[in-house]
C-alpha positions in Angstrom: -34.1 -24.8 -19.6 -32.2 -24.7 -23.1 -34.2 -23.0 -26.0 -33.5 -26.2 -28.0 -34.1 -29.0 -25.4 -37.6 -30.0 -25.8 -39.1 -32.6 -23.8 -40.0 -35.8 -25.5 -43.4 -37.2 -25.1 -46.1 -39.6 -25.9 -49.4 -38.0 -25.3 -52.6 -39.7 -25.0 -55.3 -39.0 -27.7 -56.6 -35.4 -27.1 -53.9 -34.6 -24.8 -52.0 -31.3 -25.9 -48.4 -31.1 -26.7 -47.1 -27.6 -25.5 -44.4 -25.5 -27.3 -41.1 -26.9 -25.3 -42.4 -30.1 -25.9 -42.3 -32.6 -29.0 -43.4 -35.8 -30.0 -41.0 -38.3 -31.2 -38.8 -37.3 -34.3 -40.3 -38.9 -36.7 -43.7 -37.7 -35.9 -42.6 -34.4 -35.5 -41.3 -34.2 -39.2 -44.7 -35.3 -40.3 -46.2 -32.6 -38.5 -43.6 -30.2 -40.1 -44.5 -31.7 -43.3 -48.2 -31.0 -42.6 -47.2 -27.3 -42.1 -45.4 -26.9 -44.9 -48.5 -28.3 -46.9 -50.6 -25.5 -44.7 -48.9 -22.5 -45.6 -47.7 -23.3 -49.1 -50.5 -21.9 -51.1 -50.6 -18.7 -50.1 -46.9 -18.3 -49.4 -46.4 -18.5 -53.3 -49.5 -16.6 -54.4 -48.8 -13.5 -53.0 -45.2 -13.1 -54.1 -46.4 -13.9 -57.8 -49.5 -11.3 -57.8 -46.9 -8.7 -56.0 -44.5 -9.2 -59.3 -41.7 -11.3 -57.2 -39.9 -14.3 -57.2 -42.4 -17.6 -55.1 -39.1 -19.5 -54.7 -37.5 -16.7 -53.0 -40.0 -16.0 -50.7 -40.6 -19.8 -49.7 -37.0 -20.0 -49.1 -37.0 -16.8 -46.7 -39.9 -18.1 -45.4 -38.2 -20.9 -43.8 -35.2 -18.2 -42.9 -37.7 -16.0 -40.9 -39.9 -18.6 -39.3 -36.5 -19.8 -37.7 -35.6 -16.1 -36.9 -39.1 -15.5 -35.5 -38.8 -18.8 -33.2 -35.4 -17.5 -31.9 -36.6 -14.0 -31.1 -39.9 -15.4 -29.1 -37.6 -18.0 -27.7 -39.8 -20.9 -29.0 -42.4 -19.6 -26.8 -45.0 -18.5 -29.6 -45.1 -21.2 -32.2 -45.9 -19.9 -35.7 -44.8 -19.9 -39.1 -44.1 -17.0 -40.7 -45.5 -17.0 -44.6 -45.7 -14.6 -47.2 -48.1 -11.4 -45.8 -51.1 -10.2 -47.9 -51.3 -7.2 -46.0 -48.7 -5.4 -48.4 -50.3 -6.7 -52.0 -52.4 -3.4 -52.4 -49.4 -1.3 -51.5 -47.4 -2.9 -53.8 -50.4 -2.7 -56.6 -50.4 1.0 -56.2 -46.6 1.4 -56.2 -46.4 -0.2 -59.4 -49.3 1.8 -60.7 -47.6 5.3 -60.0 -44.6 5.3 -63.2 -42.6 2.7 -64.9 -39.2 3.8 -62.4 -41.0 2.4 -59.6 -39.8 -1.2 -60.4 -39.7 -4.4 -57.8 -36.6 -2.8 -55.9 -38.6 0.1 -55.0 -41.4 -2.5 -53.5 -38.7 -4.5 -51.8 -37.5 -1.0 -50.4 -40.7 0.1 -49.3 -41.5 -3.1 -47.5 -38.2 -3.1 -45.9 -39.0 0.3 -44.1 -42.4 -1.1 -43.4 -41.0 -4.0 -41.4 -38.5 -1.8 -39.7 -41.3 0.0 -38.6 -43.4 -2.9 -37.3 -40.2 -3.7 -35.6 -40.2 -0.4 -33.5 -43.9 -0.9 -32.8 -42.8 -4.4 -31.7 -40.4 -2.7 -29.4 -42.7 0.2 -28.0 -45.5 -2.4 -27.2 -42.9 -5.0 -25.9 -41.6 -2.0 -23.0 -44.9 0.0 -22.8 -47.5 -2.1 -23.1 -49.9 -3.1 -26.0 -52.5 -0.6 -24.1 -50.8 2.5 -25.7 -51.3 0.9 -29.5 -54.9 0.0 -28.8 -55.4 3.8 -27.6 -53.8 4.9 -31.3 -55.3 2.2 -33.3 -58.6 1.1 -31.6 -60.6 -1.9 -33.1 -63.0 0.3 -35.2 -59.7 1.9 -36.8 -58.0 -1.4 -37.3 -61.2 -3.0 -39.0 -61.8 0.0 -41.4 -57.6 -0.1 -42.2 -57.6 -3.9 -42.8 -61.3 -3.3 -44.8 -60.0 -0.9 -47.6 -56.7 -2.7 -47.7 -58.7 -5.5 -49.3 -61.1 -4.0 -50.9 -58.8 -1.7 -52.8 -57.7 -4.9 -54.4 -60.7 -5.4 -56.3 -59.7 -3.5 -59.3 -56.4 -6.1 -59.5 -58.6 -9.0 -60.2 -60.9 -7.4 -62.6 -58.3 -5.9 -64.6 -55.4 -8.1 -64.5 -55.9 -11.7 -63.6 -59.6 -12.5 -64.3 -59.3 -11.5 -67.8 -56.6 -13.9 -68.9 -59.0 -17.0 -68.5 -62.0 -16.1 -66.9 -63.9 -19.6 -67.4 -60.7 -21.2 -65.2 -61.2 -18.2 -62.8 -64.9 -18.7 -61.9 -64.2 -22.7 -61.7 -61.4 -22.1 -59.4 -63.1 -19.7 -57.2 -65.7 -22.2 -57.2 -63.6 -24.8 -56.2 -61.9 -23.1 -53.9 -65.0 -21.7 -51.7 -66.2 -25.3 -51.7 -63.1 -26.6 -50.3 -62.8 -24.0 -47.8 -66.2 -24.6 -46.3 -67.3 -28.1 -47.1 -63.9 -30.3 -47.0 -63.3 -31.9 -43.7 -60.8 -30.7 -40.7 -57.0 -30.4 -42.3 -58.2 -30.5 -45.8 -60.2 -27.3 -45.3 -57.1 -25.7 -44.2 -55.4 -26.1 -47.5 -58.1 -24.9 -49.7 -55.6 -22.5 -51.5 -53.1 -25.3 -52.2 -56.0 -27.5 -53.4 -57.4 -24.9 -55.6 -54.2 -24.2 -56.9 -53.8 -27.7 -58.0 -57.1 -27.9 -59.3 -56.7 -25.1 -61.4 -53.5 -25.9 -62.6 -54.7 -29.2 -63.9 -58.0 -27.8 -65.3 -55.9 -25.2 -67.1 -53.7 -28.1 -68.6 -56.8 -30.1 -69.8 -58.1 -27.1 -71.6 -54.5 -26.8 -73.4 -54.8 -30.6 -74.6 -58.6 -30.7 -75.5 -59.4 -27.3 -77.0 -55.9 -25.8 -77.7 -54.3 -22.1 -76.8 -56.7 -19.1 -75.7 -56.3 -15.6 -77.0 -56.6 -13.1 -74.0 -54.3 -10.3 -72.7 -51.9 -11.6 -70.1 -50.6 -9.4 -67.5 -48.7 -6.3 -68.0 -49.5 -6.8 -72.1 -52.0 -4.4 -73.8 -52.7 -6.3 -76.7 -54.5 -10.2 -76.9 -52.4 -13.0 -77.9 -52.9 -16.4 -78.6 -50.8 -18.6 -75.9 -51.2 -22.0 -73.8 -52.8 -21.4 -70.6 -49.7 -23.5 -68.9 -46.1 -22.8 -70.4 -43.6 -25.2 -68.8 -40.4 -23.5 -71.1 -39.1 -22.1 -68.3 -39.3 -25.8 -66.0 -37.5 -27.1 -68.5 -34.4 -25.1 -68.3 -34.6 -24.6 -64.7 -31.7 -26.5 -62.8 -33.0 -29.0 -60.0 -30.8 -27.8 -57.3 -29.2 -24.1 -57.1 -30.3 -20.6 -55.3 -33.0 -18.5 -56.7 -31.8 -16.6 -59.8 -32.9 -15.0 -63.1 -35.0 -11.7 -63.5 -38.3 -10.7 -62.9 -41.2 -9.4 -65.2 -39.8 -5.6 -64.9 -36.4 -6.6 -65.7 -34.8 -6.6 -62.0 -32.9 -9.6 -60.8 -34.7 -11.9 -58.7 -32.1 -11.3 -55.8 -31.9 -7.7 -55.4 -30.7 -4.9 -53.5 -33.8 -1.8 -52.2 -34.3 1.2 -53.2 -36.3 3.8 -51.8 -39.4 6.2 -52.4 -40.8 8.6 -50.1 -44.2 8.0 -51.9 -43.5 4.2 -51.9 -42.9 4.2 -48.5 -46.1 5.9 -47.5 -48.0 3.5 -49.4 -46.8 0.4 -47.4 -47.1 1.9 -43.7 -51.1 0.9 -43.7 -49.9 -2.5 -44.1 -47.8 -2.3 -40.9 -51.1 -1.4 -38.9 -53.1 -4.7 -40.5 -50.0 -6.4 -39.3 -49.9 -5.3 -36.1 -53.4 -6.4 -35.8 -52.9 -9.7 -37.4 -50.1 -10.8 -35.1 -51.6 -9.3 -32.0 -54.7 -11.6 -33.1 -52.3 -14.6 -33.3 -50.4 -14.3 -30.5 -53.7 -14.3 -28.3 -55.0 -17.2 -30.3 -52.3 -19.4 -29.6 -51.9 -18.6 -25.9 -55.7 -19.7 -25.8 -54.8 -22.6 -27.3 -52.3 -24.0 -25.1 -53.6 -21.9 -22.2 -50.3 -19.8 -21.6 -49.7 -16.5 -20.8 -48.3 -15.0 -23.8 -48.6 -11.2 -23.2 -45.0 -10.8 -22.0 -43.8 -11.8 -25.8 -46.7 -10.2 -27.6 -44.0 -7.3 -28.4 -41.6 -9.7 -29.2 -43.5 -11.5 -31.8 -44.6 -8.0 -33.4 -40.9 -6.8 -33.6 -39.6 -10.4 -35.1 -42.2 -10.2 -37.9 -41.1 -6.5 -38.5 -37.2 -7.9 -38.4 -38.2 -10.8 -40.8 -39.8 -8.7 -43.1 -37.3 -6.1 -43.5 -34.6 -9.2 -43.7 -36.3 -10.7 -46.4 -37.0 -7.6 -48.3 -33.3 -6.7 -48.4 -32.6 -9.6 -50.7 -35.8 -9.3 -53.0 -37.8 -11.4 -50.6 -41.5 -10.9 -49.7 -42.9 -9.4 -46.6 -44.0 -11.8 -44.1 -46.5 -12.8 -41.3 -47.8 -15.3 -38.8 -50.0 -17.4 -40.7 -53.7 -18.7 -39.6 -53.4 -21.6 -41.5 -50.5 -23.1 -39.4 -52.3 -22.2 -36.2 -55.7 -24.0 -37.4 -53.2 -27.3 -37.7 -52.0 -26.6 -34.0 -55.6 -26.5 -33.2 -56.7 -29.5 -35.1 -53.8 -31.7 -33.7 -53.4 -30.0 -30.1 -49.5 -30.3 -31.1 -48.2 -26.9 -30.5 -44.3 -27.7 -30.3 -42.3 -25.5 -31.7 -39.8 -28.1 -32.7 -42.4 -29.0 -35.8 -41.9 -25.6 -36.9 -37.9 -25.9 -37.0 -38.8 -29.0 -38.7 -41.3 -27.1 -41.3 -39.0 -24.3 -42.3 -36.0 -26.4 -43.2 -38.2 -28.2 -45.4 -39.3 -24.3 -46.7 -35.7 -23.6 -47.4 -34.8 -26.6 -49.2 -37.6 -26.4 -51.5 -36.4 -22.6 -51.9 -33.2 -24.4 -53.8 -34.5 -26.1 -56.3 -35.2 -23.8 -58.9 -37.2 -26.6 -61.0 -40.0 -26.6 -58.0 -40.0 -22.6 -58.4 -40.4 -22.7 -62.3 -43.3 -24.4 -61.7 -44.8 -22.4 -59.0 -44.0 -19.5 -61.6 -45.7 -20.8 -64.3 -48.9 -20.6 -62.6 -51.7 -19.6 -65.4 -53.1 -16.0 -64.8 -56.8 -17.5 -64.8 -56.0 -19.5 -61.7 -54.5 -17.0 -59.8 -58.0 -14.8 -60.7 -60.0 -17.4 -59.1 -58.0 -17.9 -56.2 -57.4 -13.8 -55.7 -61.1 -12.9 -56.1 -61.8 -14.9 -53.1 -58.6 -14.2 -50.9 -59.0 -10.2 -51.6 -62.6 -10.7 -50.5 -61.8 -12.4 -47.2 -59.1 -9.8 -46.5 -61.3 -7.3 -46.6 -64.0 -8.8 -44.5 -61.4 -9.5 -41.6 -62.0 -5.9 -41.3 -65.5 -6.8 -40.6 -64.8 -9.6 -38.5 -62.8 -7.4 -36.3 -65.8 -5.1 -36.1 -68.0 -7.5 -34.9 -66.2 -9.0 -32.5 -65.4 -6.2 -30.9 -68.8 -5.0 -30.8 -68.5 -1.8 -32.6 -71.7 0.1 -32.9 -72.3 1.8 -36.1 -75.4 4.0 -34.3 -72.4 5.5 -32.6 -71.8 8.6 -35.2 -68.0 8.5 -34.2 -67.8 4.9 -36.1 -70.2 5.5 -38.7 -68.6 9.0 -40.0 -65.4 9.1 -38.7 -64.9 6.0 -40.7 -66.5 6.6 -44.0 -64.5 9.0 -45.6 -61.2 7.0 -45.2 -62.8 3.7 -46.2 -64.3 5.1 -49.7 -60.8 7.2 -50.2 -59.0 4.0 -49.7 -61.2 1.3 -51.4 -61.7 4.5 -54.5 -58.3 5.3 -55.1 -58.9 9.0 -54.1 -55.4 11.1 -54.4 -54.2 14.6 -53.0 -51.6 15.5 -55.3 -49.0 18.0 -53.8 -47.3 19.8 -56.5 -45.8 18.0 -59.5 -43.7 15.4 -57.8 -45.9 13.9 -54.9 -49.4 12.4 -54.6 -50.8 10.9 -51.9 -53.8 8.4 -52.3 -55.6 5.6 -52.1 -54.8 3.4 -49.3 -52.6 5.4 -47.9 -54.6 8.4 -47.8 -57.8 6.6 -46.7 -55.5 5.0 -43.8 -54.8 8.7 -43.1 -58.4 10.1 -43.1 -59.2 6.8 -41.0 -57.1 7.8 -38.2 -57.7 11.3 -38.2 -61.1 12.0 -38.8 -61.6 9.5 -36.1 -59.6 10.7 -33.5 -61.0 14.4 -34.4 -64.5 13.8 -33.5 -63.9 11.0 -30.9 -65.6 12.1 -27.3 -66.9 15.3 -29.0 -70.2 14.6 -29.7 -73.0 17.2 -28.1 -76.4 16.3 -26.4 -78.4 14.8 -29.7 -75.2 14.4 -31.6 -75.8 11.5 -34.1 -79.1 11.3 -34.1 -79.5 10.0 -37.7 -77.0 7.3 -37.6 -78.5 6.0 -34.4 -81.7 6.0 -35.7 -80.4 4.3 -38.9 -79.1 1.6 -36.9 -80.9 1.4 -34.0 -84.8 2.4 -34.7 -85.4 1.8 -30.6 -83.0 4.5 -29.8 -84.2 6.6 -26.9 -81.9 9.3 -27.2 -79.2 8.4 -24.8 -75.6 9.5 -25.4 -73.1 7.1 -26.7 -69.2 8.1 -26.7 -67.7 4.5 -26.6 -66.0 5.1 -29.7 -64.0 1.8 -30.3 -67.3 -0.2 -29.2 -69.8 -1.8 -27.0 -73.3 -0.8 -26.1 -75.5 2.4 -26.4 -77.6 3.7 -23.8 -81.3 3.2 -24.0 
């Protein structure tokens, strides 16, 4: 069967539409638009907080989704939006010195994408078990956790102070929307919070006038409107993404490379391996199809897409849980709908005025959204532990992971000479992996009594070497 020949079906209510099937084109276009709304909020929030262009990111999300679908032969229906896994790395790169501008950010992400693609190729030929041995759930959860919680100072120091009350109101609305709203509406909580915060900021400008605060990148407080549409008025309706970023680099630019910056992004690759693996398994469970043969293709495709986007100044990509949620609600898994969504995203990316509206998002709104999103990223690490029954009465898990988590979240550094420094999430990830494997399977009789008694007061002295989770002997 041709990759672009979908069987047209008209299913009964509740009946699934499989990846190589589609509804009539009218309904398929409607579902594609729904997928665009689902991915929309996070896809342009993360470029903004990374200092990259949101319009370019949205356009490349369309190109990268098509590229992904072609590589997986339409068997893994997914949308590739902007990845959050590199946000902490980008913040660390920009904090190094003034010379590490956006070109070094995208250069490091490009290398990260190539590494992810290589991992995908390895999994395709050697099987996923090899990666699981190196990165068991205990390690993966720790890395994801330190990536998310490492971002706390970014919210506290940059976005939240720009307008604390708008940030608080936006965060409260997002929490409520994500939990209390029904069905599809809860899945677009980020987008709804963005609209809410945007409108609230505009109303406050009209009613109370300008605010005095320190804008991102500034050192002194200034009086300014919460919402400034000067860039929107000047932007064209149709055209390619253009202009300059906040650090003076062109929106569309080539990469530059720095070893320190590259090392900082590599932990994000671990998070993406875990994320893509989970998403492929989720899609397989929903569709009832065996997608294990496509696991390596999916991971590699995400890496190639990330490298492709970064080569032009775009943002890193990943498969989106929001869109998987839409499929779960509609039971329509047709890859045709994702081609429609990708084309819509490309068209939006070719509207500079739309991009200017996105780039004018008030800092307080971003503060409210990111304080929730970054916490959720960190808690995904805890979710990985819970789902895999990681036993923290086992000293391998408790002690083996502890130092790396604190080093990553707290920004601990190691300096080598005058020109090279290893710290933050890069150092934390290395410590997590090295310390965990250093002690795995090495516990002697009576080892770990303290940690076991802390988590399991009724522990009777058995030995537990199940380092990646499970139960302990009683």
